[in-house]
N, C-alpha and C positions, 0 to 999 in steps of 0.2 A: 621745723618751725611750728609755731603756734598758729591755727586757726579754730576759731571758736566754732565753725561749722566741721571741717575737717580732720582737725587734729586738735583737739582740745586740751589733751595733755601733752603736746609738744612744748619743748622748752630748748632755748640756747642761752648758753652760761655768757652772760656779760660780766665786763668788771668798768662799770662807767664812772668817769670822775667828771663833776662840773667843773670846767677848767675858769667859771668866775668872768668868763668875758664873751659871753654870748655861743660858747659850744660846749658839748659834749665828747669827751673822748673815751672810746673802748678799748680798753687796755687788753680785751681778749681778741679783737679783730684787728686791733690798730688802725681804725677808723676814727674820723675827726668828723663830727655832726653840728650841722647848724641847730641850736636849741628850738629856735623859733620855727622857722622855714618862712615862708615869702608869709609877706601882712595879710595877703587876700588871696582867694582862690584865683587861679589862672587858667587862659587855654595853653594848651602843649606848648604853642609857639612861643607863648609871652613868659612861659616857665623856663624854655631853652634861652629866651633872651635875658631872665630875671638871673640864671646863674652866670651868663656873660656879664653881667652889671656887678654881681660878685666879685667876680675877679677883674674886670676893670679897676674896681675901688681897693682891690687887696684886702676883702674883708678877712679881720683878724689877722692882717700881715701875711695872708697866701694869695697865689693866683693859679690855683688848680683844683677849684669846686667843680663838681660836677653834680649831674642828677643820679642817684643811688640806683643800683640794680636792685630788681625783685629780691633778690636772696639778702642783699645788703639791707633793705627795708624790713623784711620780714626778721632778721637778724633782732630788731629792736622792739617786736611785736609780743605784747603780753597779755595773759590773760588776768584783768582784774576786776571781779563781780562788783566789787564794795564801790569802785571810785566811778564806775560806768564809762573806764576808758581804756586803753589796750596799749600801754605802754610806761615805761619807768618815768616815776614821777619828776626826773631831771629834765624831761622834755616838756614843753608846752604843747598840747593838741588840742588843734581846731577839729571843727564838726563835720569836716568833708575828707574825704580821701587824700591821697598824697600820690605822684605821679612816680612812676618809675622810668629808667630810660630803655627797660625792655619792652617790645612792640612789633610789630609785623604786620604782614598787609593780607587781607583775605582775597580771594581770586578777585572780586568785583575791585575795580580800581579806585572806587568811591570809599571802600570800608578798610579801617584799620583798626587792628586790637591791641590793646595796651594792658600791661600788668598795674595795678592800682593796691594800694594797701590802706584799708579804713581802720584807723586808731581808735575809732569809737567802735564801729563793730565787730574790731577784733579779727578782720577778715582780710585774706587775699582775694584779690576777683580780678579775673579776665574780664575786661571791658570793651565792648565794640564800639568804636566809635563811629560818627555818620558824619562825612565829609560834605557840609552842606555848602554848595557854592555861591549861595549868597553872605555864608560870615566873612567878616573882613579878614580875620585872622587864621582860617580854615577850619580846624574842628571848633565849635562853639561850646564844648563841655569844660567845665573850669573844675580844677583842684589845685590844692595847695601843692607845693613843693621843698620839701627840705633838702638842701646843699650836704653833701658828702665830698671827703678827701681822705687821702692816706696818710695818715700821722706819722706812719715809718719813713 
């Protein structure tokens, strides 16, 4: 996979098709992506709720949307120095990183690490979250989320 810092020559061969309905399908991986992602950055808990709301409303006729794994997000990461973004032009890219579903807990019960992808920086990042007990929804960090589902 591409990563501006660690693997600048990496490339994953995609076959993107804009469905014209707010989704982009990758025929190479069989994944259907939400084209825009969440309208604003969300906490991790809110991001999970957001995906649930897409399923409740049957976004584009489907109820099996989920948060992508880090590998799935990395598969749409591209190096494009001219545009300043690192994804295919079919996708809308916002200015903050995107949540992935991959995470784990550090030995301290208040710390959690999560994998995120920054399409602006062109990087895959292991980010340590600090669980602030004063935060209403747990981890206070906010990132975008882009829903994905299997199209096959």
